[in-house]
C-alpha atoms as a printed R data frame, in Angstrom:
    type eleno elety resid chain resno       x       y      z
1   ATOM     1    CA   UNK     A     1  40.554  14.476  0.709
2   ATOM     2    CA   UNK     A     2  37.183  14.373  1.906
3   ATOM     3    CA   UNK     A     3  34.290  13.387 -0.245
4   ATOM     4    CA   UNK     A     4  31.305  15.285 -0.548
5   ATOM     5    CA   UNK     A     5  27.887  13.901 -0.586
6   ATOM     6    CA   UNK     A     6  24.651  15.508 -2.294
7   ATOM     7    CA   UNK     A     7  21.549  14.934 -0.529
8   ATOM     8    CA   UNK     A     8  17.917  15.893 -1.630
9   ATOM     9    CA   UNK     A     9  15.841  17.562  1.118
10  ATOM    10    CA   UNK     A    10  13.492  14.759  1.217
11  ATOM    11    CA   UNK     A    11  15.969  11.885  1.460
12  ATOM    12    CA   UNK     A    12  18.365  10.353  3.986
13  ATOM    13    CA   UNK     A    13  21.707   9.012  3.621
14  ATOM    14    CA   UNK     A    14  21.726   5.156  3.062
15  ATOM    15    CA   UNK     A    15  23.338   4.456  6.544
16  ATOM    16    CA   UNK     A    16  20.675   6.846  8.263
17  ATOM    17    CA   UNK     A    17  17.907   4.388  7.177
18  ATOM    18    CA   UNK     A    18  20.054   1.246  8.139
19  ATOM    19    CA   UNK     A    19  20.659   2.734 11.337
20  ATOM    20    CA   UNK     A    20  16.904   3.332 11.902
21  ATOM    21    CA   UNK     A    21  16.091  -0.221 10.821
22  ATOM    22    CA   UNK     A    22  18.634  -1.561 13.150
23  ATOM    23    CA   UNK     A    23  16.860   0.351 16.079
24  ATOM    24    CA   UNK     A    24  13.342  -0.514 15.330
25  ATOM    25    CA   UNK     A    25  11.211  -2.435 17.899
26  ATOM    26    CA   UNK     A    26  10.735  -5.428 15.684
27  ATOM    27    CA   UNK     A    27  14.523  -5.613 15.289
28  ATOM    28    CA   UNK     A    28  15.312  -5.290 18.965
29  ATOM    29    CA   UNK     A    29  12.591  -8.147 19.431
30  ATOM    30    CA   UNK     A    30  14.039 -10.367 16.969
31  ATOM    31    CA   UNK     A    31  17.664  -9.699 18.190
32  ATOM    32    CA   UNK     A    32  16.561 -10.465 21.780
33  ATOM    33    CA   UNK     A    33  15.169 -13.850 20.940
34  ATOM    34    CA   UNK     A    34  18.208 -14.557 19.306
35  ATOM    35    CA   UNK     A    35  20.302 -13.679 22.418
36  ATOM    36    CA   UNK     A    36  17.839 -15.420 24.827
37  ATOM    37    CA   UNK     A    37  18.446 -18.682 22.459
38  ATOM    38    CA   UNK     A    38  22.227 -18.078 22.643
39  ATOM    39    CA   UNK     A    39  21.941 -17.498 26.592
40  ATOM    40    CA   UNK     A    40  19.569 -20.403 27.440
41  ATOM    41    CA   UNK     A    41  21.994 -22.775 25.285
42  ATOM    42    CA   UNK     A    42  25.093 -21.246 26.984
43  ATOM    43    CA   UNK     A    43  23.451 -21.849 30.555
44  ATOM    44    CA   UNK     A    44  22.394 -25.416 29.409
45  ATOM    45    CA   UNK     A    45  25.603 -26.311 28.395
46  ATOM    46    CA   UNK     A    46  27.952 -24.767 30.883
47  ATOM    47    CA   UNK     A    47  25.726 -25.167 34.099
48  ATOM    48    CA   UNK     A    48  22.558 -27.177 34.344
49  ATOM    49    CA   UNK     A    49  19.079 -27.458 32.956
50  ATOM    50    CA   UNK     A    50  17.589 -25.578 35.964
51  ATOM    51    CA   UNK     A    51  19.982 -22.225 35.409
52  ATOM    52    CA   UNK     A    52  19.036 -22.451 31.606
53  ATOM    53    CA   UNK     A    53  15.202 -22.816 32.588
54  ATOM    54    CA   UNK     A    54  15.868 -19.787 35.081
55  ATOM    55    CA   UNK     A    55  17.499 -17.973 32.029
56  ATOM    56    CA   UNK     A    56  14.707 -18.788 29.950
57  ATOM    57    CA   UNK     A    57  12.151 -17.604 32.264
58  ATOM    58    CA   UNK     A    58  13.659 -14.316 32.919
59  ATOM    59    CA   UNK     A    59  14.239 -13.547 29.147
60  ATOM    60    CA   UNK     A    60  10.238 -14.556 28.532
61  ATOM    61    CA   UNK     A    61   9.353 -12.043 31.336
62  ATOM    62    CA   UNK     A    62  11.292  -9.213 29.833
63  ATOM    63    CA   UNK     A    63  10.146  -9.897 26.091
64  ATOM    64    CA   UNK     A    64   6.477 -10.191 26.983
65  ATOM    65    CA   UNK     A    65   6.945  -6.859 29.009
66  ATOM    66    CA   UNK     A    66   8.756  -5.435 25.820
67  ATOM    67    CA   UNK     A    67   5.978  -6.647 23.356
68  ATOM    68    CA   UNK     A    68   3.206  -4.984 25.698
69  ATOM    69    CA   UNK     A    69   4.584  -1.990 26.111
70  ATOM    70    CA   UNK     A    70   5.455  -1.683 22.358
71  ATOM    71    CA   UNK     A    71   1.656  -2.209 21.785
72  ATOM    72    CA   UNK     A    72   0.832   0.426 24.405
73  ATOM    73    CA   UNK     A    73   3.225   3.172 23.177
74  ATOM    74    CA   UNK     A    74   2.274   2.702 19.410
75  ATOM    75    CA   UNK     A    75  -1.550   2.902 20.463
76  ATOM    76    CA   UNK     A    76  -0.955   6.225 22.150
77  ATOM    77    CA   UNK     A    77   1.339   7.560 19.343
78  ATOM    78    CA   UNK     A    78  -1.479   6.929 16.935
79  ATOM    79    CA   UNK     A    79  -3.977   8.227 18.973
80  ATOM    80    CA   UNK     A    80  -2.001  11.538 19.662
81  ATOM    81    CA   UNK     A    81  -1.113  12.159 15.699
82  ATOM    82    CA   UNK     A    82  -4.783  11.332 15.024
83  ATOM    83    CA   UNK     A    83  -5.773  14.068 17.687
84  ATOM    84    CA   UNK     A    84  -3.826  16.504 16.092
85  ATOM    85    CA   UNK     A    85  -6.085  16.552 12.972
86  ATOM    86    CA   UNK     A    86  -8.919  17.259 15.031
87  ATOM    87    CA   UNK     A    87  -9.697  20.606 16.709
88  ATOM    88    CA   UNK     A    88  -7.749  21.933 19.880
89  ATOM    89    CA   UNK     A    89 -10.665  20.886 22.676
90  ATOM    90    CA   UNK     A    90 -11.082  17.326 21.329
91  ATOM    91    CA   UNK     A    91  -7.280  17.264 20.720
92  ATOM    92    CA   UNK     A    92  -6.738  17.465 24.515
93  ATOM    93    CA   UNK     A    93  -9.690  15.295 25.549
94  ATOM    94    CA   UNK     A    94  -8.381  12.364 23.235
95  ATOM    95    CA   UNK     A    95  -4.862  12.849 24.156
96  ATOM    96    CA   UNK     A    96  -5.643  12.818 27.808
97  ATOM    97    CA   UNK     A    97  -7.864   9.830 27.593
98  ATOM    98    CA   UNK     A    98  -5.079   7.857 25.875
99  ATOM    99    CA   UNK     A    99  -2.452   8.889 28.078
100 ATOM   100    CA   UNK     A   100  -4.591   7.899 31.226
101 ATOM   101    CA   UNK     A   101  -5.184   4.537 29.372
102 ATOM   102    CA   UNK     A   102  -1.556   3.979 28.755
103 ATOM   103    CA   UNK     A   103  -0.556   4.785 32.437
104 ATOM   104    CA   UNK     A   104  -3.200   2.366 33.477
105 ATOM   105    CA   UNK     A   105  -1.811  -0.411 31.333
106 ATOM   106    CA   UNK     A   106   1.638   0.614 32.313
107 ATOM   107    CA   UNK     A   107   1.128   0.372 36.005
108 ATOM   108    CA   UNK     A   108  -0.805  -2.934 35.377
109 ATOM   109    CA   UNK     A   109   1.937  -4.303 33.546
110 ATOM   110    CA   UNK     A   110   4.342  -3.709 36.330
111 ATOM   111    CA   UNK     A   111   2.234  -5.081 38.984
112 ATOM   112    CA   UNK     A   112   1.702  -8.247 36.923
113 ATOM   113    CA   UNK     A   113   5.411  -8.569 35.982
114 ATOM   114    CA   UNK     A   114   6.360  -8.052 39.853
115 ATOM   115    CA   UNK     A   115   3.732 -10.903 40.722
116 ATOM   116    CA   UNK     A   116   5.353 -13.140 38.166
117 ATOM   117    CA   UNK     A   117   8.649 -12.654 39.534
118 ATOM   118    CA   UNK     A   118   7.473 -12.975 43.013
119 ATOM   119    CA   UNK     A   119   6.041 -16.205 42.419
120 ATOM   120    CA   UNK     A   120   9.243 -17.583 40.633
121 ATOM   121    CA   UNK     A   121  11.637 -16.228 43.315
122 ATOM   122    CA   UNK     A   122   9.355 -16.972 46.389
123 ATOM   123    CA   UNK     A   123   8.835 -20.538 45.436
124 ATOM   124    CA   UNK     A   124  12.122 -21.540 44.085
125 ATOM   125    CA   UNK     A   125  11.074 -22.160 40.755
126 ATOM   126    CA   UNK     A   126  13.926 -20.413 39.335
127 ATOM   127    CA   UNK     A   127  17.688 -19.582 40.203
128 ATOM   128    CA   UNK     A   128  18.149 -16.005 40.743
129 ATOM   129    CA   UNK     A   129  21.352 -15.475 39.270
130 ATOM   130    CA   UNK     A   130  20.111 -17.218 36.120
131 ATOM   131    CA   UNK     A   131  16.663 -15.244 36.262
132 ATOM   132    CA   UNK     A   132  18.696 -11.919 36.402
133 ATOM   133    CA   UNK     A   133  20.839 -13.136 33.157
134 ATOM   134    CA   UNK     A   134  17.643 -13.706 31.305
135 ATOM   135    CA   UNK     A   135  16.197 -10.520 32.815
136 ATOM   136    CA   UNK     A   136  19.035  -8.844 30.971
137 ATOM   137    CA   UNK     A   137  18.367  -9.912 27.789
138 ATOM   138    CA   UNK     A   138  17.038  -6.585 26.339
139 ATOM   139    CA   UNK     A   139  20.165  -4.711 28.123
140 ATOM   140    CA   UNK     A   140  22.544  -7.154 26.388
141 ATOM   141    CA   UNK     A   141  20.733  -6.910 22.801
142 ATOM   142    CA   UNK     A   142  20.271  -3.074 22.941
143 ATOM   143    CA   UNK     A   143  23.928  -2.562 24.059
144 ATOM   144    CA   UNK     A   144  25.234  -4.886 21.191
145 ATOM   145    CA   UNK     A   145  22.993  -3.348 18.581
146 ATOM   146    CA   UNK     A   146  23.989   0.304 19.510
147 ATOM   147    CA   UNK     A   147  27.695  -1.209 19.443
148 ATOM   148    CA   UNK     A   148  26.852  -2.404 16.010
149 ATOM   149    CA   UNK     A   149  25.416   0.842 14.685
150 ATOM   150    CA   UNK     A   150  28.109   2.919 16.032
151 ATOM   151    CA   UNK     A   151  30.489   0.590 14.015
152 ATOM   152    CA   UNK     A   152  28.570   0.423 11.210
153 ATOM   153    CA   UNK     A   153  28.278   4.544 10.912
154 ATOM   154    CA   UNK     A   154  31.992   4.980 11.427
155 ATOM   155    CA   UNK     A   155  32.839   2.505  8.765
156 ATOM   156    CA   UNK     A   156  30.355   4.196  6.351
157 ATOM   157    CA   UNK     A   157  31.382   7.603  7.414
158 ATOM   158    CA   UNK     A   158  35.192   6.971  7.110
159 ATOM   159    CA   UNK     A   159  34.533   4.874  3.691
160 ATOM   160    CA   UNK     A   160  37.242   5.755  1.105
161 ATOM   161    CA   UNK     A   161  39.325   8.019  3.429
162 ATOM   162    CA   UNK     A   162  42.693   6.177  3.447
């Protein structure tokens, strides 16, 4: 027997808002900090402080990069939505200007990240494998959050069906 659910046109199911909250950039950032702390502690406990430093350095690089990219995306999205309220001619000019600014910041961020990684590796300030683990922090976090969202969705969808 299936359960029917009545949803108003303007509302979302409860699990929909929970999923959107789980996928927000702020949630990913907080979870990534937790993952970085666990990975760094595990590296210190199982390997050495140098490896733990390497994991931490890679995680900081990727989290700072995520933070700056979030700011740029939010600024561009706000500019585009504000431009919609303007006329068609001004809308294109504002959107084009913001897009160029975003792309410039994007390539500048890539350049700075590349220089930081080059210095860390070239001067042997980090262990390369520890650095790679730290750089994987966002991948590990998004994979874990995605898995959690799928499990939550399946549990909510199948709740009451036994």
